[in-house]
N, C-alpha and C positions, 0 to 999 in steps of 0.2 A: 441592431445586433444580429441581423440575418446571417452574417458571416460566421458568427460564433455558433449559432444553432446548426448551420450546415456542417461546421467542423466537428462539433460534438457528435452529431449523428454518424459521422465517418470515423470517429475515434481520434480526432486530432488533438495534439497538445496545445499548450497555451503560450502565446507570446504577448507582447503589449506594445501599443502604439498610443502615444498621447495619454497614457495613464489608464486606458480602458482595455480590457481583455479582448484579444482578437485571435483569429485562427493562425496556427503554425503547422509545420509539416509532419510532426511526430504523430503516429497513428496508434490506435488501440490494438493491442495484441493480447494473447493469453486467454485465460479462462473466462474473462468477462465478455468475450466474443461469442461464447456458447450459450445454449439455453435460450435462444432467441435474440441474444445480443444486448447491449447496454447503450441507451440513448439519453438517459437522464431526463431533463426538462424539455427535450425537443417537442415542438408542437404547442407549447404553452407560451404565455407572455413572459416578459422580462421585467424584473423589479430591481432597483438598486437600494441597498440598505446601508446605514451608517450608525446604527444604534443596536443595542442588545434586544430591545423590545421589537424593533422592526425585523431583525434577523430571525429571532425565535418564532415570531408569527409567520414569517414567510416560509421557513423550512418545514413548519408543521402543517401547512395547508394541504388539502387533498388536491389531486390533479397535477398535471405537468406544469413546472415553473422553473425558469432560470433566475437564480438569485445572485446578483452581483454584489460583492462585499467591498465597501469603500472605507479606507482608513483603518483605525484600530478599534476593535470592539472587545470589551471586557465581558466575559460570561462567567457564570458560576455553575459548577456541577456539570452534569451531562444533559444535553439538550436534544430532544427528539427530532429526527429527520424523517419526514414522510416519503413514500414512494414517488418516483418520477420527478426527481429534483436534480438540477445541476446547481451546485454552489461553487462559484468561481470568484476569485479575488481580482479586483483591479490592481494596478501597480502598487506594491507596498502594503497590501491589505494584511492585517494581523488579527489573530484570535488569541486573546490572553485569558488566563484564569480558569476557563472551563473547556468543554469539548462537545463533540457531536456523538449521539447515540443512534445507531441505525438498528432498530429492534423489530425484527419480523417484517421488514420492508424489502422492496425490490426496486431496481433500476435507479440507482443513485450515483452521481458523479461529483467528486470533490476535487477541485483543482486550484492551483495558484494561490494558496494561502500559507501564511507563516503562523505556526502554533508555538506558544511558549507559556511556561508556568501553569500548565493545566493542573487542576486539583484532583483529577481522577485519571481518565484516559484522554488523549487528544481526540482520537477517533475509535469508537467501539462498535464492532459489527457483530450482531448476535441474533439468536432465536430464529434460525432458518431464513435469514436475509439472503437474497440472491441478486446477482448481476450488479455488482458494485465496482466502480473504478475510482481508485485513489491515486492521483497523478500530479506530478510537478508541484508538490508542497515542500515546505521546509519545517522541520521539527527541531526545536531546541531541547530544553529539559522540562520535565514536569513530574508530578507525583508518581504516576504509574506508566503504563504503556503508551507509546506513540500511536501505534495502530494495532489493536487487538481484534482478532477474528475468532469466533467460537460458536458453540452450541448450534451445530448443524447448518451453519451458513455455507454458501457455495457459489461458484462461478464468479470469482473475484480476481481483479488485476490490481496490483500495487506497483506503480511504475514511476521512474524519474523523480523520486523524492530524495531530499537531502536530510539525513539525520545527523545533526551536529551536536555530538556529545551526550545524546540521550542514554539512559541507563537500560531499562527494560524496554527494548525497542519494539519488537513485533512478535507477539504471541499468536500462535495458531493452534487452537484447541485448549479448552478451559481447564480440564483436570484429567488425571489418569483414570478416574472412574466414570467419565462421561462417554461411555462406549457407543452411545447413540450417534456420535460423530462419524463412526465408520460408514464409508460410502459418501461422505460429504467433505467439506473443508478442501475443496479443489481450488487452489489459489496459485496465481503466477506472480512472482516477484522479479522484476527486471529493471535494469538501468537505475537502480537506487545507489546512493552514495552513503555508506555507513561510515561516517567520519568521526573517529574517536568515540563512537558509541560503544557500549560495553557488551551487551549480550542480546540474544534473541533476534537473529537476522535471517530467517525466523527460528523460533523454537517450536517444533511441530509435534503434534499428537494426531494419530489416526489417519490424517488425510493422505490420499494416494490416487493419482500422482500430484504432488506439489512440485512446481517448476520454478527453479531459482537460476536465472541466467543473466549474464552480462552485468552483474552488480560489481561495484568497487568497494572493497573492504579495506579500511585503513585503521590500524592501531586498535584492534578489538580483542576482547578476552576470548570470545569464540564467535564463529560465523553462524553456521547452520547446525542445529541439533535435531536429529530424527529419532522419535521415541514412540512407544506404544503401537508398534506395527505400522507406522507411517511409511510412505515411500516417497523419497525426495530425489528428483533429478537436479544435480548441481552442475551446470555447464557454462563454460565460457566466462567465468568470473575472474576478477583480478584481486588476489589477496596480498596485502602488504602489511607486514608487522602484525599479523593476526596470529595470536597464540595457538588457537585450535580452529582451523578453517571449517572442518566438519566433524561432527561427533555422532557416533552410533550409540544411542542411549545417553541419558543425562540425569544427574542427581539420582533420585529414587525411581525414575521412570524406566520401564522396560525399553529394550532396544527397538529401533525402527530400521528401515533399509535406506541406504544412500548409494546412488550411482553417480560417480563424478567423472566428467570427461572434458577435455579441452580447456582446463583451467590454467591460470598462470599464478604462481606464488613466488614471493620474494620476502625474505626475512620472516617467514611464517613456518608453523609446524606442519606436520604431514596431514593429508586429508584422509580421514577414516572412511572406509566404505564397507558395505555389506549388502548381500541380497540383490533383489531386483525391484524394479519400479514399473507400474503400469504405463502403457504407452500414452504419449501426448497426442490429443486428437486434432489439434489446430496447427495451422502453418504459422511460422514466425521467422524473423530475420535474425540470425546470430552473428554478432560482431566478433572479430578475432580477439581473443582474450588479452593479448598484449596491447591492444589499442583501447581497451575498456577504460583505463584510468583517465586518459585524455578525453574520451568521448563523454563519460559520465560527469566528470568535474566541469566540463564545458556546457552541460545541458541540464543537470539535475537541479531540483529545487524551484522555489517560487521566484517570480520577478519582483 
């Protein structure tokens, strides 16, 4: 698995050959490159797991470790992930029933897994967790959020995921009264496929700047909602049959700011904008919005 470790260190995406995860050309971009970067289990050993007990034991260990998931593993509830872990699925790997909880940890990568029927969240990031990369996964439907990020967590990239029909997709910020999140919740969402998913792509509180670029939105109730003084840069996205691509304020939450530029919309409502957003500190490659549908549908999700 030396190729995988090298690729993860460089922020590569995941492809597969012969059923085992290997390196591909897509690189890590966004907020997870900051604050020292995100390398996951680089430098540790590699273990392959195919049962719930093996998986939960491996992801909870201290120290760097690459955890390869094989087959379908049924979990219950939320299962703790320790720092310095790469959790990567081999071809067809699935997590059912439960999810992962990254609670006060750092330097975690989750790639190439399919999640379904989770009984709480599929992935929950909270309590000042930092440098997390959630990449090339597929999410079907479950009880609550597919990827929730909250409680002062920071420096996170969510990329190349396929959300197929999920309801409460991606929450960023726990509640309106959790003002400790101000100055945190810096997250990048790029090249995700929000495929008939309903809401929260993401629903943002407090974070500024949150960067949402080159995502494909299809048949959604709403795309991005900015609330509670958040600042969200929405650029280069493709909105198709999306009722409300961007919202300034949502439900009972106070308004946030939205800057929208270079987006493409068809069969969708207008993009609401307001205010200004803090500058983006990292370099990134922006695809032309009109090409995003084909790019994202051709590359997002797990193998």
